[in-house]
C-alpha positions as a Markdown table, in Angstrom:
| # | Residue | x | y | z |
|---|---|---|---|---|
| 1 | Met | 0.2 | -0.1 | -0.2 |
| 2 | Gln | 1.5 | 3.2 | -1.0 |
| 3 | Gly | 0.7 | 7.2 | -1.3 |
| 4 | Ile | -2.3 | 8.7 | 0.4 |
| 5 | Lys | -4.2 | 5.6 | 1.0 |
| 6 | Arg | -1.2 | 4.3 | 3.4 |
| 7 | Arg | -1.3 | 7.8 | 5.2 |
| 8 | Val | -5.0 | 7.8 | 5.7 |
| 9 | Val | -5.1 | 4.1 | 7.0 |
| 10 | Tyr | -2.0 | 4.9 | 9.0 |
| 11 | Leu | -3.2 | 8.2 | 10.4 |
| 12 | Thr | -6.5 | 6.4 | 11.3 |
| 13 | Leu | -5.2 | 3.5 | 13.2 |
| 14 | Phe | -2.5 | 5.4 | 15.0 |
| 15 | Glu | -4.6 | 8.3 | 16.1 |
| 16 | Gly | -7.7 | 6.2 | 16.9 |
| 17 | Leu | -5.6 | 4.1 | 19.5 |
| 18 | Gly | -3.8 | 7.3 | 20.5 |
| 19 | Ile | -7.3 | 9.0 | 21.7 |
| 20 | Leu | -8.4 | 6.0 | 23.6 |
| 21 | Ile | -5.0 | 5.9 | 25.5 |
| 22 | Thr | -4.8 | 9.5 | 25.8 |
| 23 | Gly | -8.2 | 10.1 | 27.1 |
| 24 | Thr | -8.0 | 7.5 | 29.6 |
| 25 | Ser | -4.4 | 8.9 | 30.9 |
| 26 | Phe | -5.7 | 12.4 | 30.9 |
| 27 | Ala | -8.6 | 11.6 | 33.3 |
| 28 | Ser | -6.7 | 9.5 | 35.6 |
| 29 | Val | -3.2 | 11.8 | 35.7 |
| 30 | Ala | -5.4 | 15.2 | 35.6 |
| 31 | Gly | -8.2 | 14.1 | 38.0 |
| 32 | Ser | -10.3 | 15.6 | 35.0 |
| 33 | Gly | -13.8 | 14.7 | 34.1 |
| 34 | Ala | -14.4 | 12.6 | 31.1 |
| 35 | Asp | -15.6 | 15.6 | 29.0 |
| 36 | Arg | -12.4 | 17.5 | 29.7 |
| 37 | Ala | -10.1 | 14.5 | 29.2 |
| 38 | Gly | -11.9 | 13.4 | 26.2 |
| 39 | Ala | -12.0 | 16.9 | 24.8 |
| 40 | Ala | -8.0 | 17.0 | 25.4 |
| 41 | Ala | -7.3 | 13.8 | 23.7 |
| 42 | Val | -9.4 | 14.8 | 20.7 |
| 43 | Phe | -7.7 | 18.0 | 20.3 |
| 44 | Thr | -4.3 | 16.3 | 21.1 |
| 45 | Ser | -5.3 | 14.0 | 18.1 |
| 46 | Leu | -6.2 | 16.8 | 15.7 |
| 47 | Val | -2.9 | 18.7 | 16.1 |
| 48 | Ala | -1.0 | 15.2 | 16.1 |
| 49 | Val | -2.9 | 14.3 | 12.8 |
| 50 | Ala | -1.8 | 17.7 | 11.2 |
| 51 | Trp | 1.7 | 17.4 | 12.6 |
| 52 | Asn | 2.0 | 13.9 | 11.4 |
| 53 | Ala | 1.1 | 14.6 | 7.9 |
| 54 | Leu | 3.4 | 17.3 | 7.6 |
| 55 | Tyr | 6.3 | 15.5 | 9.2 |
| 56 | Asn | 5.8 | 12.0 | 7.6 |
| 57 | Trp | 6.0 | 14.1 | 4.1 |
| 58 | Leu | 9.0 | 15.8 | 5.0 |
| 59 | Phe | 10.7 | 12.8 | 6.6 |
| 60 | Glu | 9.8 | 10.7 | 3.5 |
| 61 | Arg | 11.0 | 13.6 | 1.0 |
| 62 | Trp | 14.4 | 13.6 | 3.0 |
| 63 | Glu | 14.3 | 9.7 | 3.0 |
| 64 | Ala | 14.0 | 9.5 | -0.7 |
| 65 | Arg | 17.3 | 11.1 | -1.1 |
| 66 | Gln | 19.2 | 9.5 | 0.8 |
| 67 | Thr | 21.7 | 6.5 | -0.5 |
| 68 | Gln | 21.2 | 4.1 | 2.4 |
| 69 | Arg | 17.7 | 2.8 | 1.9 |
| 70 | Gly | 15.4 | 1.0 | 4.2 |
| 71 | Arg | 14.4 | 1.7 | 7.8 |
| 72 | Ser | 17.2 | 1.0 | 10.3 |
| 73 | Pro | 16.5 | 0.8 | 13.9 |
| 74 | Leu | 18.2 | 4.1 | 14.2 |
| 75 | Arg | 16.4 | 6.0 | 11.2 |
| 76 | Arg | 13.1 | 4.6 | 13.1 |
| 77 | Val | 14.4 | 6.0 | 16.6 |
| 78 | Leu | 15.2 | 9.4 | 15.1 |
| 79 | His | 11.9 | 9.6 | 13.1 |
| 80 | Ala | 9.9 | 8.9 | 16.4 |
| 81 | Ile | 12.1 | 11.6 | 18.4 |
| 82 | Gly | 11.7 | 14.2 | 15.8 |
| 83 | Phe | 7.9 | 13.6 | 15.7 |
| 84 | Glu | 7.3 | 13.6 | 19.3 |
| 85 | Gly | 9.9 | 16.7 | 19.9 |
| 86 | Gly | 7.7 | 18.6 | 17.5 |
| 87 | Leu | 4.4 | 17.8 | 19.1 |
| 88 | Val | 5.9 | 19.3 | 22.8 |
| 89 | Ile | 5.8 | 22.8 | 21.2 |
| 90 | Phe | 2.1 | 22.1 | 19.9 |
| 91 | Leu | 0.5 | 20.3 | 22.8 |
| 92 | Val | 1.8 | 21.9 | 26.1 |
| 93 | Pro | -0.2 | 25.0 | 25.6 |
| 94 | Met | -3.3 | 23.1 | 24.5 |
| 95 | Ile | -3.3 | 20.7 | 27.3 |
| 96 | Ala | -2.7 | 23.3 | 29.9 |
| 97 | Leu | -5.8 | 25.3 | 28.6 |
| 98 | Thr | -8.1 | 22.2 | 28.1 |
| 99 | Leu | -7.4 | 20.6 | 31.5 |
| 100 | Arg | -6.9 | 23.9 | 33.3 |
| 101 | Val | -3.4 | 23.3 | 34.6 |
| 102 | Ser | -0.4 | 25.2 | 34.8 |
| 103 | Leu | 2.1 | 25.0 | 31.8 |
| 104 | Phe | 4.6 | 23.2 | 34.2 |
| 105 | Glu | 1.9 | 20.3 | 34.8 |
| 106 | Ala | 1.0 | 20.2 | 31.2 |
| 107 | Phe | 4.8 | 19.9 | 30.2 |
| 108 | Ala | 5.1 | 16.8 | 32.8 |
| 109 | Met | 2.0 | 15.3 | 31.3 |
| 110 | Asp | 3.4 | 15.8 | 27.7 |
| 111 | Ile | 6.6 | 14.2 | 28.8 |
| 112 | Gly | 4.9 | 11.4 | 30.1 |
| 113 | Leu | 2.7 | 11.0 | 26.6 |
| 114 | Thr | 5.9 | 11.6 | 24.8 |
| 115 | Val | 7.9 | 8.8 | 26.6 |
| 116 | Phe | 4.8 | 6.8 | 26.1 |
| 117 | Phe | 4.4 | 7.5 | 22.5 |
| 118 | Leu | 8.0 | 7.1 | 21.7 |
| 119 | Val | 7.7 | 3.6 | 22.4 |
| 120 | Tyr | 4.5 | 3.2 | 20.9 |
| 121 | Ala | 5.3 | 4.7 | 17.4 |
| 122 | Tyr | 8.4 | 2.6 | 17.2 |
| 123 | Ile | 6.3 | -0.3 | 17.9 |
| 124 | Phe | 3.4 | 0.8 | 15.7 |
| 125 | Asn | 5.6 | 1.5 | 12.8 |
| 126 | Leu | 7.2 | -1.8 | 13.0 |
| 127 | Val | 3.7 | -3.7 | 13.1 |
| 128 | Phe | 2.3 | -1.2 | 10.3 |
| 129 | Asp | 5.2 | -1.9 | 8.0 |
| 130 | Ala | 5.4 | -5.8 | 8.6 |
| 131 | Val | 1.4 | -5.7 | 7.7 |
| 132 | Phe | 1.4 | -3.2 | 5.1 |
| 133 | Gly | 5.1 | -3.4 | 3.7 |
| 134 | Leu | 7.5 | -0.4 | 3.5 |
| 135 | Pro | 6.7 | 2.7 | 1.6 |
| 136 | Ala | 8.3 | 3.3 | -1.6 |
| 137 | Ser | 10.6 | 5.8 | -0.1 |
| 138 | Ala | 12.4 | 3.1 | 2.1 |
| 139 | Met | 12.3 | 0.5 | -0.5 |
| 140 | Pro | 15.5 | -0.5 | -2.6 |
| 141 | Leu | 15.5 | 1.2 | -5.5 |
| 142 | His | 14.6 | -1.7 | -7.8 |
| 143 | Glu | 11.8 | -2.9 | -5.8 |
| 144 | Ala | 10.4 | 0.7 | -5.6 |
| 145 | Ala | 10.3 | 0.8 | -9.5 |
| 146 | Gln | 8.9 | -2.6 | -10.0 |
| 147 | Asn | 6.0 | -1.8 | -7.3 |
| 148 | Ser | 5.1 | 1.6 | -9.3 |
| 149 | Gln | 5.2 | -0.2 | -12.5 |
| 150 | Ala | 2.9 | -3.0 | -11.1 |
| 151 | Lys | 0.1 | -0.9 | -10.3 |
| 152 | Pro | -3.3 | -1.8 | -11.8 |
| 153 | Cys | -5.0 | 0.3 | -14.3 |
| 154 | Asn | -8.3 | 1.5 | -13.3 |
């Protein structure tokens, strides 16, 4: 699976699971009601979806220009760290406003979520790539060329 279809399936699965985990975490850690925790989880997801689309587009453009093809453990770790680092900038103020906590408390919550999501993103991507295959940007050049020629005509 390649292109926009791959991104839509990826984002839907990743964020759907993320909303469940984040909403539960916000409710228990912040002591917020389900309404505020749910709203924070949905807002977090919306921000993450927008960032995910932009970040992965940029990452895959960079990745396609690399001479070393494939996704090594180091490349996967760097991908996850870059993604989660960007989210901190966007999410801390949103968490503070939605859950009515201080910026420090929101930062502490976000650090906890970031640590969790670093592991979650790494494992999710391993499983996702195992189930759906690598994107063309990570395939060896000869495989990527074969896959682009093998598309059925509609």
